C-alpha positions, 0 to 999 in steps of 0.5 A: 480482518486478517490484516490490522489497519492502524490510523497514524495521523493522516495515514493508514498503516496496514501491516500484513502479518502472514501470507494472505488468501485471495479472499483476505487480500480482497477484504484488505482492499475493500477495507482500505478503500472505505477507511480512506474516506471514513478517516479522510486519510492522505496516505496508506502504507501497506507493509508486506515485510512478512510476505515471503511469496507474492503471486500474480493475484497478490501483485495485481491486488496491491496495484489495484489498492494503490490505484483505487486509493489514488482515485479516493484522493490519497497515495499508497506506498508498499513497503518491505518487499523482501529481496527474494520476493522482488527477485521472483516478481521480476523473473515472473514479470509481475510489476507494481507499475505506477505504485510507490514502494519503499524499503521499510515503514520509516521510508514509507512515512518519509515518502508520504510526508514529503508528498503531503508538504509538496502538495499542500496537504493533498498527496493524491492531488493532481494539477 
């Protein structure tokens, strides 16, 4: 696996260390969706701090990851989008619509913690 995925309490943290191929992005997506169920995770953080380029496939795959994980009962936060990457994404019309984002890992954890407390332990629950 090109991206290490760590279990931290009720959360999974995937830390992207470098640019990923399309195949590696799909492998990450599949691994995260399976691991949410295996570990009964309440949230997933995908740290993209090391990514200096975000193309349409990467953006779409990150959005798909978040939506698939929400269907599995957990929430996803994308953290660490670099300013240059954000600027380019907006210029190209690439969005992460419906996906939570945060500045860094610490803010991502805070976001998930608030959601877990607010929803009684079920971040992805709706009612």
